KOLGURO-301282 format. One record per residue: residue number from 1; residue in one letter; z, x, y of N, C-alpha, C in turn. Coordinates in Angstrom, 2 decimals, always signed. Layout:
// KOLGURO-301282
REC seq type     n.w     n.u     n.v    ca.w    ca.u    ca.v     c.w     c.u     c.v
REC NUM    A       Z       X       Y       Z       X       Y       Z       X       Y
...
***
This chain:
// KOLGURO-301282
REC seq type     n.w     n.u     n.v    ca.w    ca.u    ca.v     c.w     c.u     c.v
REC   1    X  +61.24  -61.08   -3.08  +62.12  -60.06   -3.52  +62.32  -59.06   -2.45
REC   2    X  +63.33  -58.94   -1.85  +63.65  -58.00   -0.65  +64.23  -56.68   -1.26
REC   3    X  +64.11  -55.56   -0.44  +64.63  -54.36   -0.74  +66.12  -54.45   -1.32
REC   4    X  +66.61  -53.52   -2.17  +67.87  -53.59   -2.68  +68.98  -53.52   -1.50
REC   5    X  +68.50  -52.64   -0.52  +69.45  -52.42   +0.57  +69.74  -53.71   +1.46
REC   6    X  +68.75  -54.57   +1.58  +68.75  -55.81   +2.35  +69.54  -56.81   +1.50
REC   7    X  +69.32  -56.75   +0.15  +70.04  -57.71   -0.81  +71.46  -57.46   -0.85
REC   8    X  +71.85  -56.14   -0.84  +73.26  -55.86   -0.93  +73.95  -56.27   +0.27
REC   9    X  +73.30  -56.04   +1.43  +73.96  -56.33   +2.80  +74.11  -57.85   +2.84
REC  10    X  +73.07  -58.62   +2.72  +73.08  -60.11   +2.96  +72.51  -60.71   +1.65
REC  11    X  +73.30  -61.02   +0.74  +72.92  -61.56   -0.44  +72.61  -63.12   -0.22
REC  12    X  +73.57  -63.67   +0.36  +73.56  -65.23   +0.63  +72.41  -65.53   +1.55
REC  13    X  +72.19  -64.74   +2.58  +71.06  -65.07   +3.66  +69.71  -64.72   +3.13
REC  14    X  +69.62  -63.54   +2.60  +68.17  -62.86   +2.21  +67.94  -63.48   +0.79
REC  15    X  +68.83  -63.38   -0.10  +68.47  -63.50   -1.48  +69.09  -64.89   -1.87
REC  16    X  +68.07  -65.82   -2.23  +68.47  -67.15   -2.70  +68.35  -67.20   -4.05
REC  17    X  +67.62  -66.40   -4.79  +67.27  -66.45   -6.12  +68.42  -65.70   -6.97
REC  18    X  +69.13  -64.88   -6.36  +70.18  -64.11   -7.03  +69.80  -62.78   -7.28
REC  19    X  +68.90  -62.12   -6.83  +68.32  -60.89   -6.99  +69.50  -59.80   -6.42
REC  20    X  +70.12  -60.07   -5.40  +71.10  -59.28   -4.80  +72.40  -59.27   -5.76
REC  21    X  +72.60  -60.36   -6.32  +73.82  -60.55   -7.24  +73.79  -59.39   -8.39
REC  22    X  +72.68  -59.20   -8.84  +72.56  -58.22  -10.07  +72.62  -56.79   -9.51
***
């Protein structure tokens, strides 16, 4: 689980679980 800022910027690269999607 990465910071929200990282997830929002690169959802496909950093977030594979779908945390950034939410």
